[in-house]
PDB file of N, H, CA, C and O in Angstrom:
ATOM      1  N   MET A   1      -6.689  19.163   9.903  1.00  0.00           N
ATOM      2  CA  MET A   1      -7.491  18.094  10.506  1.00  0.00           C
ATOM      3  C   MET A   1      -6.818  16.724   9.947  1.00  0.00           C
ATOM      4  O   MET A   1      -6.414  16.429   8.823  1.00  0.00           O
ATOM      5  N   GLN A   2      -6.857  15.982  11.202  1.00  0.00           N
ATOM      6  H   GLN A   2      -7.185  16.222  12.116  1.00  0.00           H
ATOM      7  CA  GLN A   2      -5.935  14.686  10.986  1.00  0.00           C
ATOM      8  C   GLN A   2      -7.021  13.572  10.442  1.00  0.00           C
ATOM      9  O   GLN A   2      -8.007  13.221  11.090  1.00  0.00           O
ATOM     10  N   GLN A   3      -6.705  13.133   9.284  1.00  0.00           N
ATOM     11  H   GLN A   3      -5.904  13.417   8.757  1.00  0.00           H
ATOM     12  CA  GLN A   3      -7.541  12.005   8.763  1.00  0.00           C
ATOM     13  C   GLN A   3      -7.295  10.622   9.403  1.00  0.00           C
ATOM     14  O   GLN A   3      -6.199  10.276   9.841  1.00  0.00           O
ATOM     15  N   GLN A   4      -8.351   9.901   9.418  1.00  0.00           N
ATOM     16  H   GLN A   4      -9.242  10.182   9.062  1.00  0.00           H
ATOM     17  CA  GLN A   4      -8.287   8.553   9.917  1.00  0.00           C
ATOM     18  C   GLN A   4      -7.461   7.560   9.083  1.00  0.00           C
ATOM     19  O   GLN A   4      -7.587   7.461   7.863  1.00  0.00           O
ATOM     20  N   LYS A   5      -6.628   6.851   9.802  1.00  0.00           N
ATOM     21  H   LYS A   5      -6.526   6.931  10.794  1.00  0.00           H
ATOM     22  CA  LYS A   5      -5.828   5.882   9.093  1.00  0.00           C
ATOM     23  C   LYS A   5      -6.794   4.590   8.867  1.00  0.00           C
ATOM     24  O   LYS A   5      -7.545   4.194   9.758  1.00  0.00           O
ATOM     25  N   ILE A   6      -6.707   4.002   7.646  1.00  0.00           N
ATOM     26  H   ILE A   6      -6.097   4.324   6.922  1.00  0.00           H
ATOM     27  CA  ILE A   6      -7.458   2.933   7.321  1.00  0.00           C
ATOM     28  C   ILE A   6      -6.640   1.721   6.985  1.00  0.00           C
ATOM     29  O   ILE A   6      -5.677   1.988   6.267  1.00  0.00           O
ATOM     30  N   THR A   7      -6.768   0.482   7.308  1.00  0.00           N
ATOM     31  H   THR A   7      -7.550   0.265   7.891  1.00  0.00           H
ATOM     32  CA  THR A   7      -6.021  -0.647   6.758  1.00  0.00           C
ATOM     33  C   THR A   7      -6.670  -1.384   5.760  1.00  0.00           C
ATOM     34  O   THR A   7      -7.894  -1.346   5.637  1.00  0.00           O
ATOM     35  N   GLY A   8      -5.871  -2.118   4.968  1.00  0.00           N
ATOM     36  H   GLY A   8      -4.876  -2.149   5.068  1.00  0.00           H
ATOM     37  CA  GLY A   8      -6.466  -2.953   3.908  1.00  0.00           C
ATOM     38  C   GLY A   8      -5.379  -3.628   3.134  1.00  0.00           C
ATOM     39  O   GLY A   8      -4.195  -3.469   3.435  1.00  0.00           O
ATOM     40  N   THR A   9      -5.807  -4.449   2.050  1.00  0.00           N
ATOM     41  H   THR A   9      -6.768  -4.578   1.807  1.00  0.00           H
ATOM     42  CA  THR A   9      -4.923  -5.269   1.228  1.00  0.00           C
ATOM     43  C   THR A   9      -5.017  -4.777  -0.024  1.00  0.00           C
ATOM     44  O   THR A   9      -6.084  -4.375  -0.488  1.00  0.00           O
ATOM     45  N   VAL A  10      -3.782  -4.772  -0.732  1.00  0.00           N
ATOM     46  H   VAL A  10      -2.915  -5.098  -0.355  1.00  0.00           H
ATOM     47  CA  VAL A  10      -3.732  -4.285  -2.225  1.00  0.00           C
ATOM     48  C   VAL A  10      -4.395  -5.598  -2.989  1.00  0.00           C
ATOM     49  O   VAL A  10      -3.840  -6.697  -2.962  1.00  0.00           O
ATOM     50  N   LYS A  11      -5.527  -5.377  -3.606  1.00  0.00           N
ATOM     51  H   LYS A  11      -5.978  -4.485  -3.628  1.00  0.00           H
ATOM     52  CA  LYS A  11      -6.021  -6.365  -4.337  1.00  0.00           C
ATOM     53  C   LYS A  11      -5.673  -6.468  -5.645  1.00  0.00           C
ATOM     54  O   LYS A  11      -5.793  -7.527  -6.262  1.00  0.00           O
ATOM     55  N   PHE A  12      -5.209  -5.367  -6.174  1.00  0.00           N
ATOM     56  H   PHE A  12      -5.111  -4.507  -5.673  1.00  0.00           H
ATOM     57  CA  PHE A  12      -4.615  -5.223  -7.630  1.00  0.00           C
ATOM     58  C   PHE A  12      -3.810  -4.029  -7.660  1.00  0.00           C
ATOM     59  O   PHE A  12      -4.093  -2.970  -7.101  1.00  0.00           O
ATOM     60  N   PHE A  13      -2.613  -4.317  -8.470  1.00  0.00           N
ATOM     61  H   PHE A  13      -2.383  -5.177  -8.924  1.00  0.00           H
ATOM     62  CA  PHE A  13      -1.936  -2.899  -8.792  1.00  0.00           C
ATOM     63  C   PHE A  13      -1.056  -3.091  -9.888  1.00  0.00           C
ATOM     64  O   PHE A  13      -0.187  -3.960  -9.824  1.00  0.00           O
ATOM     65  N   ASN A  14      -1.206  -2.285 -11.006  1.00  0.00           N
ATOM     66  H   ASN A  14      -1.912  -1.579 -11.058  1.00  0.00           H
ATOM     67  CA  ASN A  14      -0.639  -2.360 -12.395  1.00  0.00           C
ATOM     68  C   ASN A  14       0.410  -1.410 -12.358  1.00  0.00           C
ATOM     69  O   ASN A  14       0.146  -0.209 -12.408  1.00  0.00           O
ATOM     70  N   GLU A  15       1.719  -1.877 -12.264  1.00  0.00           N
ATOM     71  H   GLU A  15       1.933  -2.853 -12.224  1.00  0.00           H
ATOM     72  CA  GLU A  15       2.748  -0.843 -12.231  1.00  0.00           C
ATOM     73  C   GLU A  15       2.954  -0.119 -13.387  1.00  0.00           C
ATOM     74  O   GLU A  15       3.273   1.069 -13.333  1.00  0.00           O
ATOM     75  N   GLY A  16       2.791  -0.765 -14.526  1.00  0.00           N
ATOM     76  H   GLY A  16       2.532  -1.729 -14.571  1.00  0.00           H
ATOM     77  CA  GLY A  16       2.801  -0.110 -15.849  1.00  0.00           C
ATOM     78  C   GLY A  16       1.973   0.956 -16.103  1.00  0.00           C
ATOM     79  O   GLY A  16       2.381   1.953 -16.699  1.00  0.00           O
ATOM     80  N   LYS A  17       0.555   0.805 -15.600  1.00  0.00           N
ATOM     81  H   LYS A  17       0.224  -0.005 -15.116  1.00  0.00           H
ATOM     82  CA  LYS A  17      -0.331   1.977 -15.690  1.00  0.00           C
ATOM     83  C   LYS A  17      -0.360   2.836 -14.503  1.00  0.00           C
ATOM     84  O   LYS A  17      -0.844   3.967 -14.536  1.00  0.00           O
ATOM     85  N   GLY A  18       0.219   2.244 -13.322  1.00  0.00           N
ATOM     86  H   GLY A  18       0.613   1.325 -13.295  1.00  0.00           H
ATOM     87  CA  GLY A  18       0.410   3.315 -12.105  1.00  0.00           C
ATOM     88  C   GLY A  18      -0.836   3.290 -11.335  1.00  0.00           C
ATOM     89  O   GLY A  18      -1.004   4.268 -10.606  1.00  0.00           O
ATOM     90  N   PHE A  19      -1.706   2.431 -11.333  1.00  0.00           N
ATOM     91  H   PHE A  19      -1.570   1.637 -11.925  1.00  0.00           H
ATOM     92  CA  PHE A  19      -2.837   2.440 -10.371  1.00  0.00           C
ATOM     93  C   PHE A  19      -3.374   0.994  -9.902  1.00  0.00           C
ATOM     94  O   PHE A  19      -2.891  -0.038 -10.371  1.00  0.00           O
ATOM     95  N   GLY A  20      -4.347   0.992  -9.000  1.00  0.00           N
ATOM     96  H   GLY A  20      -4.739   1.829  -8.620  1.00  0.00           H
ATOM     97  CA  GLY A  20      -4.763  -0.230  -8.601  1.00  0.00           C
ATOM     98  C   GLY A  20      -5.856  -0.129  -7.574  1.00  0.00           C
ATOM     99  O   GLY A  20      -6.358   0.990  -7.472  1.00  0.00           O
ATOM    100  N   PHE A  21      -6.307  -1.043  -6.820  1.00  0.00           N
ATOM    101  H   PHE A  21      -5.899  -1.952  -6.903  1.00  0.00           H
ATOM    102  CA  PHE A  21      -7.340  -1.039  -5.869  1.00  0.00           C
ATOM    103  C   PHE A  21      -7.036  -1.816  -4.379  1.00  0.00           C
ATOM    104  O   PHE A  21      -6.491  -2.919  -4.328  1.00  0.00           O
ATOM    105  N   ILE A  22      -7.430  -1.145  -3.317  1.00  0.00           N
ATOM    106  H   ILE A  22      -7.874  -0.249  -3.359  1.00  0.00           H
ATOM    107  CA  ILE A  22      -7.125  -1.589  -2.146  1.00  0.00           C
ATOM    108  C   ILE A  22      -8.507  -1.962  -1.542  1.00  0.00           C
ATOM    109  O   ILE A  22      -9.461  -1.194  -1.666  1.00  0.00           O
ATOM    110  N   LYS A  23      -8.607  -3.144  -0.891  1.00  0.00           N
ATOM    111  H   LYS A  23      -7.832  -3.768  -0.791  1.00  0.00           H
ATOM    112  CA  LYS A  23      -9.687  -3.650  -0.240  1.00  0.00           C
ATOM    113  C   LYS A  23      -9.555  -3.278   1.214  1.00  0.00           C
ATOM    114  O   LYS A  23      -8.547  -3.530   1.874  1.00  0.00           O
ATOM    115  N   HIS A  24     -10.617  -2.669   1.677  1.00  0.00           N
ATOM    116  H   HIS A  24     -11.436  -2.464   1.140  1.00  0.00           H
ATOM    117  CA  HIS A  24     -10.583  -2.076   3.208  1.00  0.00           C
ATOM    118  C   HIS A  24     -10.738  -3.511   4.098  1.00  0.00           C
ATOM    119  O   HIS A  24     -11.422  -4.452   3.695  1.00  0.00           O
ATOM    120  N   ASP A  25     -10.117  -3.517   5.158  1.00  0.00           N
ATOM    121  H   ASP A  25      -9.562  -2.752   5.486  1.00  0.00           H
ATOM    122  CA  ASP A  25     -10.241  -4.599   6.166  1.00  0.00           C
ATOM    123  C   ASP A  25     -11.561  -4.543   6.781  1.00  0.00           C
ATOM    124  O   ASP A  25     -12.144  -5.620   6.905  1.00  0.00           O
ATOM    125  N   ASP A  26     -12.140  -3.478   7.191  1.00  0.00           N
ATOM    126  H   ASP A  26     -11.666  -2.603   7.090  1.00  0.00           H
ATOM    127  CA  ASP A  26     -13.265  -3.380   7.992  1.00  0.00           C
ATOM    128  C   ASP A  26     -14.716  -3.519   7.276  1.00  0.00           C
ATOM    129  O   ASP A  26     -15.728  -3.986   7.798  1.00  0.00           O
ATOM    130  N   SER A  27     -14.583  -3.008   5.969  1.00  0.00           N
ATOM    131  H   SER A  27     -13.760  -2.629   5.545  1.00  0.00           H
ATOM    132  CA  SER A  27     -15.969  -3.084   5.300  1.00  0.00           C
ATOM    133  C   SER A  27     -15.801  -3.835   4.016  1.00  0.00           C
ATOM    134  O   SER A  27     -16.823  -4.173   3.418  1.00  0.00           O
ATOM    135  N   GLY A  28     -14.571  -4.148   3.503  1.00  0.00           N
ATOM    136  H   GLY A  28     -13.741  -3.873   3.989  1.00  0.00           H
ATOM    137  CA  GLY A  28     -14.716  -5.048   2.292  1.00  0.00           C
ATOM    138  C   GLY A  28     -14.807  -4.127   0.915  1.00  0.00           C
ATOM    139  O   GLY A  28     -14.694  -4.511  -0.250  1.00  0.00           O
ATOM    140  N   GLN A  29     -15.061  -2.723   1.444  1.00  0.00           N
ATOM    141  H   GLN A  29     -15.153  -2.411   2.389  1.00  0.00           H
ATOM    142  CA  GLN A  29     -14.987  -1.766   0.200  1.00  0.00           C
ATOM    143  C   GLN A  29     -13.685  -1.662  -0.460  1.00  0.00           C
ATOM    144  O   GLN A  29     -12.619  -1.787   0.143  1.00  0.00           O
ATOM    145  N   GLU A  30     -13.802  -1.419  -1.777  1.00  0.00           N
ATOM    146  H   GLU A  30     -14.668  -1.318  -2.267  1.00  0.00           H
ATOM    147  CA  GLU A  30     -12.595  -1.203  -2.585  1.00  0.00           C
ATOM    148  C   GLU A  30     -12.358   0.157  -2.949  1.00  0.00           C
ATOM    149  O   GLU A  30     -13.309   0.782  -3.417  1.00  0.00           O
ATOM    150  N   THR A  31     -11.133   0.785  -2.801  1.00  0.00           N
ATOM    151  H   THR A  31     -10.360   0.277  -2.421  1.00  0.00           H
ATOM    152  CA  THR A  31     -10.864   2.105  -3.173  1.00  0.00           C
ATOM    153  C   THR A  31      -9.759   2.160  -3.992  1.00  0.00           C
ATOM    154  O   THR A  31      -8.758   1.465  -3.818  1.00  0.00           O
ATOM    155  N   PHE A  32      -9.941   3.158  -5.097  1.00  0.00           N
ATOM    156  H   PHE A  32     -10.754   3.722  -5.238  1.00  0.00           H
ATOM    157  CA  PHE A  32      -8.903   3.238  -6.220  1.00  0.00           C
ATOM    158  C   PHE A  32      -7.634   3.841  -5.595  1.00  0.00           C
ATOM    159  O   PHE A  32      -7.754   4.668  -4.691  1.00  0.00           O
ATOM    160  N   VAL A  33      -6.350   3.440  -6.065  1.00  0.00           N
ATOM    161  H   VAL A  33      -6.252   2.768  -6.799  1.00  0.00           H
ATOM    162  CA  VAL A  33      -5.229   4.164  -5.708  1.00  0.00           C
ATOM    163  C   VAL A  33      -4.400   4.362  -6.825  1.00  0.00           C
ATOM    164  O   VAL A  33      -4.208   3.395  -7.562  1.00  0.00           O
ATOM    165  N   HIS A  34      -3.822   5.548  -7.108  1.00  0.00           N
ATOM    166  H   HIS A  34      -3.978   6.334  -6.509  1.00  0.00           H
ATOM    167  CA  HIS A  34      -3.035   6.067  -8.095  1.00  0.00           C
ATOM    168  C   HIS A  34      -1.399   6.104  -7.568  1.00  0.00           C
ATOM    169  O   HIS A  34      -1.099   6.494  -6.440  1.00  0.00           O
ATOM    170  N   VAL A  35      -0.583   5.722  -8.388  1.00  0.00           N
ATOM    171  H   VAL A  35      -0.827   5.405  -9.305  1.00  0.00           H
ATOM    172  CA  VAL A  35       0.944   5.756  -7.906  1.00  0.00           C
ATOM    173  C   VAL A  35       1.294   7.228  -7.199  1.00  0.00           C
ATOM    174  O   VAL A  35       2.285   7.358  -6.480  1.00  0.00           O
ATOM    175  N   SER A  36       0.509   8.159  -7.440  1.00  0.00           N
ATOM    176  H   SER A  36      -0.295   8.053  -8.024  1.00  0.00           H
ATOM    177  CA  SER A  36       0.949   9.395  -6.954  1.00  0.00           C
ATOM    178  C   SER A  36       0.494   9.549  -5.438  1.00  0.00           C
ATOM    179  O   SER A  36       0.784  10.522  -4.741  1.00  0.00           O
ATOM    180  N   GLY A  37      -0.208   8.532  -5.051  1.00  0.00           N
ATOM    181  H   GLY A  37      -0.443   7.742  -5.617  1.00  0.00           H
ATOM    182  CA  GLY A  37      -0.730   8.512  -3.619  1.00  0.00           C
ATOM    183  C   GLY A  37       0.066   7.560  -2.744  1.00  0.00           C
ATOM    184  O   GLY A  37      -0.214   7.427  -1.553  1.00  0.00           O
ATOM    185  N   LEU A  38       1.013   6.928  -3.300  1.00  0.00           N
ATOM    186  H   LEU A  38       1.241   7.036  -4.268  1.00  0.00           H
ATOM    187  CA  LEU A  38       1.853   5.941  -2.682  1.00  0.00           C
ATOM    188  C   LEU A  38       3.005   6.632  -1.754  1.00  0.00           C
ATOM    189  O   LEU A  38       3.579   7.618  -2.217  1.00  0.00           O
ATOM    190  N   LYS A  39       3.296   6.236  -0.699  1.00  0.00           N
ATOM    191  H   LYS A  39       2.829   5.435  -0.323  1.00  0.00           H
ATOM    192  CA  LYS A  39       4.389   6.575   0.115  1.00  0.00           C
ATOM    193  C   LYS A  39       5.621   5.352  -0.140  1.00  0.00           C
ATOM    194  O   LYS A  39       6.822   5.613  -0.212  1.00  0.00           O
ATOM    195  N   ASP A  40       5.132   4.222  -0.234  1.00  0.00           N
ATOM    196  H   ASP A  40       4.157   4.009  -0.176  1.00  0.00           H
ATOM    197  CA  ASP A  40       5.964   2.930  -0.433  1.00  0.00           C
ATOM    198  C   ASP A  40       5.397   2.292  -1.738  1.00  0.00           C
ATOM    199  O   ASP A  40       4.263   2.426  -2.197  1.00  0.00           O
ATOM    200  N   GLN A  41       6.514   1.518  -2.266  1.00  0.00           N
ATOM    201  H   GLN A  41       7.436   1.409  -1.893  1.00  0.00           H
ATOM    202  CA  GLN A  41       6.142   0.692  -3.536  1.00  0.00           C
ATOM    203  C   GLN A  41       5.252  -0.368  -3.104  1.00  0.00           C
ATOM    204  O   GLN A  41       5.566  -0.932  -2.056  1.00  0.00           O
ATOM    205  N   VAL A  42       4.177  -0.758  -3.719  1.00  0.00           N
ATOM    206  H   VAL A  42       3.922  -0.300  -4.570  1.00  0.00           H
ATOM    207  CA  VAL A  42       3.214  -1.715  -3.297  1.00  0.00           C
ATOM    208  C   VAL A  42       3.126  -2.873  -4.352  1.00  0.00           C
ATOM    209  O   VAL A  42       3.423  -2.713  -5.535  1.00  0.00           O
ATOM    210  N   ARG A  43       2.677  -4.088  -3.795  1.00  0.00           N
ATOM    211  H   ARG A  43       2.436  -4.218  -2.833  1.00  0.00           H
ATOM    212  CA  ARG A  43       2.478  -5.089  -4.751  1.00  0.00           C
ATOM    213  C   ARG A  43       1.204  -5.879  -4.315  1.00  0.00           C
ATOM    214  O   ARG A  43       0.754  -5.793  -3.173  1.00  0.00           O
ATOM    215  N   GLU A  44       0.665  -6.631  -5.266  1.00  0.00           N
ATOM    216  H   GLU A  44       1.030  -6.700  -6.194  1.00  0.00           H
ATOM    217  CA  GLU A  44      -0.650  -7.377  -4.697  1.00  0.00           C
ATOM    218  C   GLU A  44      -0.437  -7.974  -3.517  1.00  0.00           C
ATOM    219  O   GLU A  44       0.692  -8.405  -3.281  1.00  0.00           O
ATOM    220  N   ASN A  45      -1.505  -8.114  -2.537  1.00  0.00           N
ATOM    221  H   ASN A  45      -2.422  -7.764  -2.728  1.00  0.00           H
ATOM    222  CA  ASN A  45      -1.428  -8.738  -1.427  1.00  0.00           C
ATOM    223  C   ASN A  45      -0.701  -8.125  -0.149  1.00  0.00           C
ATOM    224  O   ASN A  45      -0.778  -8.585   0.990  1.00  0.00           O
ATOM    225  N   ASP A  46      -0.005  -7.037  -0.535  1.00  0.00           N
ATOM    226  H   ASP A  46       0.057  -6.663  -1.461  1.00  0.00           H
ATOM    227  CA  ASP A  46       0.574  -6.130   0.554  1.00  0.00           C
ATOM    228  C   ASP A  46      -0.536  -5.546   1.621  1.00  0.00           C
ATOM    229  O   ASP A  46      -1.547  -4.953   1.246  1.00  0.00           O
ATOM    230  N   ARG A  47      -0.265  -5.753   2.772  1.00  0.00           N
ATOM    231  H   ARG A  47       0.557  -6.235   3.077  1.00  0.00           H
ATOM    232  CA  ARG A  47      -1.033  -5.076   3.807  1.00  0.00           C
ATOM    233  C   ARG A  47      -0.482  -3.597   3.837  1.00  0.00           C
ATOM    234  O   ARG A  47       0.716  -3.315   3.825  1.00  0.00           O
ATOM    235  N   VAL A  48      -1.560  -2.659   3.878  1.00  0.00           N
ATOM    236  H   VAL A  48      -2.533  -2.888   3.888  1.00  0.00           H
ATOM    237  CA  VAL A  48      -1.154  -1.246   3.913  1.00  0.00           C
ATOM    238  C   VAL A  48      -2.294  -0.513   4.779  1.00  0.00           C
ATOM    239  O   VAL A  48      -3.429  -0.902   5.056  1.00  0.00           O
ATOM    240  N   GLU A  49      -1.566   0.776   5.146  1.00  0.00           N
ATOM    241  H   GLU A  49      -0.644   1.092   4.922  1.00  0.00           H
ATOM    242  CA  GLU A  49      -2.430   1.694   5.739  1.00  0.00           C
ATOM    243  C   GLU A  49      -2.452   3.072   4.980  1.00  0.00           C
ATOM    244  O   GLU A  49      -1.467   3.532   4.403  1.00  0.00           O
ATOM    245  N   PHE A  50      -3.637   3.657   5.042  1.00  0.00           N
ATOM    246  H   PHE A  50      -4.437   3.283   5.511  1.00  0.00           H
ATOM    247  CA  PHE A  50      -3.813   4.724   4.004  1.00  0.00           C
ATOM    248  C   PHE A  50      -4.913   5.771   4.445  1.00  0.00           C
ATOM    249  O   PHE A  50      -5.729   5.462   5.313  1.00  0.00           O
ATOM    250  N   GLU A  51      -4.927   6.830   3.928  1.00  0.00           N
ATOM    251  H   GLU A  51      -4.264   7.081   3.222  1.00  0.00           H
ATOM    252  CA  GLU A  51      -6.123   7.880   4.154  1.00  0.00           C
ATOM    253  C   GLU A  51      -6.993   7.931   2.825  1.00  0.00           C
ATOM    254  O   GLU A  51      -6.668   7.364   1.782  1.00  0.00           O
ATOM    255  N   MET A  52      -8.142   8.687   3.005  1.00  0.00           N
ATOM    256  H   MET A  52      -8.407   9.148   3.852  1.00  0.00           H
ATOM    257  CA  MET A  52      -9.066   8.688   1.881  1.00  0.00           C
ATOM    258  C   MET A  52      -8.988  10.219   1.545  1.00  0.00           C
ATOM    259  O   MET A  52      -8.802  11.093   2.391  1.00  0.00           O
ATOM    260  N   GLU A  53      -9.151  10.426   0.229  1.00  0.00           N
ATOM    261  H   GLU A  53      -9.302   9.716  -0.459  1.00  0.00           H
ATOM    262  CA  GLU A  53      -9.272  11.847  -0.170  1.00  0.00           C
ATOM    263  C   GLU A  53     -10.133  11.804  -1.634  1.00  0.00           C
ATOM    264  O   GLU A  53      -9.993  10.921  -2.479  1.00  0.00           O
ATOM    265  N   GLN A  54     -10.966  12.847  -1.728  1.00  0.00           N
ATOM    266  H   GLN A  54     -11.080  13.565  -1.042  1.00  0.00           H
ATOM    267  CA  GLN A  54     -11.902  12.976  -2.759  1.00  0.00           C
ATOM    268  C   GLN A  54     -11.147  13.375  -4.039  1.00  0.00           C
ATOM    269  O   GLN A  54     -10.468  14.400  -4.095  1.00  0.00           O
ATOM    270  N   GLY A  55     -11.303  12.488  -5.101  1.00  0.00           N
ATOM    271  H   GLY A  55     -11.855  11.656  -5.056  1.00  0.00           H
ATOM    272  CA  GLY A  55     -10.557  12.759  -6.319  1.00  0.00           C
ATOM    273  C   GLY A  55     -11.645  13.092  -7.332  1.00  0.00           C
ATOM    274  O   GLY A  55     -12.807  13.263  -6.963  1.00  0.00           O
ATOM    275  N   LYS A  56     -11.245  13.192  -8.709  1.00  0.00           N
ATOM    276  H   LYS A  56     -10.301  13.054  -9.009  1.00  0.00           H
ATOM    277  CA  LYS A  56     -12.006  13.666  -9.678  1.00  0.00           C
ATOM    278  C   LYS A  56     -13.340  12.682  -9.962  1.00  0.00           C
ATOM    279  O   LYS A  56     -14.472  13.047 -10.279  1.00  0.00           O
ATOM    280  N   LYS A  57     -12.866  11.384  -9.755  1.00  0.00           N
ATOM    281  H   LYS A  57     -11.947  11.087  -9.497  1.00  0.00           H
ATOM    282  CA  LYS A  57     -14.058  10.401 -10.085  1.00  0.00           C
ATOM    283  C   LYS A  57     -14.524   9.605  -8.902  1.00  0.00           C
ATOM    284  O   LYS A  57     -15.123   8.536  -9.015  1.00  0.00           O
ATOM    285  N   GLY A  58     -14.225  10.168  -7.781  1.00  0.00           N
ATOM    286  H   GLY A  58     -13.738  11.036  -7.689  1.00  0.00           H
ATOM    287  CA  GLY A  58     -14.625   9.614  -6.426  1.00  0.00           C
ATOM    288  C   GLY A  58     -13.407   9.405  -5.427  1.00  0.00           C
ATOM    289  O   GLY A  58     -12.318   9.940  -5.638  1.00  0.00           O
ATOM    290  N   MET A  59     -13.626   8.693  -4.460  1.00  0.00           N
ATOM    291  H   MET A  59     -14.511   8.258  -4.289  1.00  0.00           H
ATOM    292  CA  MET A  59     -12.609   8.572  -3.292  1.00  0.00           C
ATOM    293  C   MET A  59     -11.387   7.808  -3.771  1.00  0.00           C
ATOM    294  O   MET A  59     -11.458   6.773  -4.434  1.00  0.00           O
ATOM    295  N   ASN A  60     -10.221   8.418  -3.372  1.00  0.00           N
ATOM    296  H   ASN A  60     -10.164   9.259  -2.833  1.00  0.00           H
ATOM    297  CA  ASN A  60      -8.925   7.754  -3.674  1.00  0.00           C
ATOM    298  C   ASN A  60      -8.167   7.554  -2.430  1.00  0.00           C
ATOM    299  O   ASN A  60      -8.332   8.321  -1.481  1.00  0.00           O
ATOM    300  N   ALA A  61      -7.208   6.402  -2.374  1.00  0.00           N
ATOM    301  H   ALA A  61      -7.075   5.779  -3.145  1.00  0.00           H
ATOM    302  CA  ALA A  61      -6.477   6.058  -1.423  1.00  0.00           C
ATOM    303  C   ALA A  61      -5.134   7.110  -1.468  1.00  0.00           C
ATOM    304  O   ALA A  61      -4.530   7.307  -2.522  1.00  0.00           O
ATOM    305  N   VAL A  62      -4.813   7.652  -0.396  1.00  0.00           N
ATOM    306  H   VAL A  62      -5.304   7.492   0.460  1.00  0.00           H
ATOM    307  CA  VAL A  62      -3.437   8.611  -0.574  1.00  0.00           C
ATOM    308  C   VAL A  62      -2.778   8.164   0.826  1.00  0.00           C
ATOM    309  O   VAL A  62      -3.323   7.564   1.752  1.00  0.00           O
ATOM    310  N   ASN A  63      -1.361   8.656   0.714  1.00  0.00           N
ATOM    311  H   ASN A  63      -0.918   9.144  -0.039  1.00  0.00           H
ATOM    312  CA  ASN A  63      -0.443   8.304   1.919  1.00  0.00           C
ATOM    313  C   ASN A  63      -0.444   6.961   2.128  1.00  0.00           C
ATOM    314  O   ASN A  63      -0.476   6.599   3.304  1.00  0.00           O
ATOM    315  N   VAL A  64      -0.412   6.032   1.172  1.00  0.00           N
ATOM    316  H   VAL A  64      -0.386   6.326   0.216  1.00  0.00           H
ATOM    317  CA  VAL A  64      -0.374   4.620   1.332  1.00  0.00           C
ATOM    318  C   VAL A  64       0.963   4.122   1.650  1.00  0.00           C
ATOM    319  O   VAL A  64       1.939   4.270   0.915  1.00  0.00           O
ATOM    320  N   ARG A  65       0.964   3.513   2.804  1.00  0.00           N
ATOM    321  H   ARG A  65       0.171   3.393   3.401  1.00  0.00           H
ATOM    322  CA  ARG A  65       2.201   3.030   3.395  1.00  0.00           C
ATOM    323  C   ARG A  65       2.056   1.324   3.674  1.00  0.00           C
ATOM    324  O   ARG A  65       1.028   0.818   4.124  1.00  0.00           O
ATOM    325  N   VAL A  66       3.046   0.710   3.385  1.00  0.00           N
ATOM    326  H   VAL A  66       3.881   1.121   3.019  1.00  0.00           H
ATOM    327  CA  VAL A  66       3.162  -0.814   3.597  1.00  0.00           C
ATOM    328  C   VAL A  66       3.373  -1.125   4.979  1.00  0.00           C
ATOM    329  O   VAL A  66       4.379  -0.727   5.566  1.00  0.00           O
ATOM    330  N   LEU A  67       2.434  -1.850   5.567  1.00  0.00           N
ATOM    331  H   LEU A  67       1.617  -2.173   5.090  1.00  0.00           H
ATOM    332  CA  LEU A  67       2.576  -2.438   7.004  1.00  0.00           C
ATOM    333  C   LEU A  67       3.554  -3.634   7.026  1.00  0.00           C
ATOM    334  O   LEU A  67       3.317  -4.665   6.396  1.00  0.00           O
ATOM    335  N   ARG A  68       4.596  -3.468   7.729  1.00  0.00           N
ATOM    336  H   ARG A  68       4.789  -2.631   8.241  1.00  0.00           H
ATOM    337  CA  ARG A  68       5.748  -4.442   7.789  1.00  0.00           C
ATOM    338  C   ARG A  68       5.382  -5.454   9.057  1.00  0.00           C
ATOM    339  O   ARG A  68       6.147  -6.369   9.358  1.00  0.00           O
TER     340      ARG A  68
END
């Protein structure tokens, strides 16, 4: 099953702890992202494309790629 690609902006990312949050472009919703879900290195304010996956504590962003 192909997942829908979602676009957003990295609102916060702590490299030391390996997690952050992405704000969705369409809804303004925020989604947790862990370093294990990254395809590219991200920084705050990067525009990204990602998919959603159910994690232990809710939905997580996975396959996160920076939009150039």
